[in-house]
C-alpha positions, 0 to 999 in steps of 0.5 A: 587275460583274466584281470583284463577281462575284468577290467573290461567287465567292469569299465562296461557295467560298474565304472566306479569300482576299482580293482585293487592290485597288491604287491604280493599274492592274495591268493588264500583267504588268509593272504587276502584278509592280512593284505587288505586289512579285513576279517577272512569272512569278508573275502568273498571266495569264488568256488567253481563246481560241478553240480549235475553236469553243469558248472556253477559258481558260488561265492561264499565268506572267506570263513565259510564252508559249503554245509553239504546237508544244506547244499544237497536240500537246496541243490538235490544234488551234490557238488565236486570241485572243478580241477585247476585245469577245468576252472581256467577253462571255464572261467577264464581266471587262475585258481586264487583270482576265480571271480564271477566277473569277465566270465568267458561264457554265462555261468549260473552264480549263486552267493551264500548269506554268509556275506550279508553279515558284511557291509563291503566284501572283497571278491578276487579280480581275476588275478592271484593279487587283485580284488575289489571292495563291493557290497554283498548285494551290489556283487549279486546284482552286478552278476545276476546271482542268486541268494542261497544258503548253503554254507556254515561260517566258522 
């Protein structure tokens, strides 16, 4: 269902983008980077967070972590990760396949500037073995995201 909702979204909004399905799991940054032959930072991981009673999505480079001080300064609050069941409930995607495409409801999406250092990034595509290649600026435009600086790459 989740992969299918991403297919429908892309068909309507970006028919030129192709979902890449791999025979093995790409659920972790390390697995995805190896399977796609890219640096871990190019994997655009999507975190599902509670922020002041609202669910938001934060996309950041695979080698980045939320900087709590930067996050608090930007959002005037602390983020809390959703449970696996909550992630599925809110996004329709399994953990390891979460992406900002094909969501059952509109969520605010933010993208960290750690993605800007790459020409192409690879967000998941609704399944633990699916992704797509997309320039960061197009990703932001496609999901009406807002750039933020709340992470630190390692």
